[in-house]
N, C-alpha and C positions, 0 to 999 in steps of 0.2 A: 201204164197206158199203150206203151208200145207193144206188148203182145196182143191186145187187142187189133192194133192196126195190122200188124202182121198177121193175125187170123183172117181178118176181112180181106186183105190183098190177097192172100194165100188162096180164100174162096174165090175170088173173083178170077185170079191166076187159073185153078184148076178149074174152073167152069169154060176159060176161053179156050183151055187146051182141050176141052172135051168135045166141046163146037167144032172146034177145026180138026179134030181127029174122029171121026164119028165111027158108031160101032157100039157093040155090046159090052159092057162093063159093068161088073157086080161092083157094087159099092154107091153110097148114098153121101150127101153132104160131109161127113165126116171123112171119106176117103178121098172126094173132091179139095178138101181144105188140104190135108197132108201132102196132097200130089202136088198143089199150086204152092205151098212152103219150102217142100221138098225140091221142086223145079226152079226156085229162087235159087237155092245153095247149089244146084248142080249148074246152073248159067254163069253163077258168079265163079265157080270151080274152071270151068271151061274158059271163061273170059281170062281168068289168070293165067290158065295153061299158055292162050294165046298172046299173052303180052299185054292185056288189056288191065290198066290199072283202077279203073273207074267202074264204080257199081254199073251192071249191065241196065238195070231198070226192067220195064215190063217187058219190054222185048224179049230179053233174053230170059226172065223168068220164066214167061210163056213157052219159048224152045225149050228149056231144060224140063218144064212139066210135060210138054209133048213126046220129049226124051223117055222119061220115066214111065209115062203111059205105053210107049211101046214097049220097052223091057218088059213091064207089068202083063201087057197083053201074051207077050212069049212066054213069060215064065208060066202064066196060066194056062195055055194051051199043051205044056208039056207035061 
């Protein structure tokens, strides 16, 4: 059950990140979901690096997904 919830949250977070960073990105629903899931992990990693020990929640997950999307776009240009 946790996996299903994680996938749904990842889909939502990835979609929000794409809405906040408009532009052309290759990838569909699966890439969006993976982006959101990875964003949650990146957000938690950055928060722990800053000394925050609580889970970062939706905002941190969205910021992490936006960071991953930014790096993804840089790598696709090169």
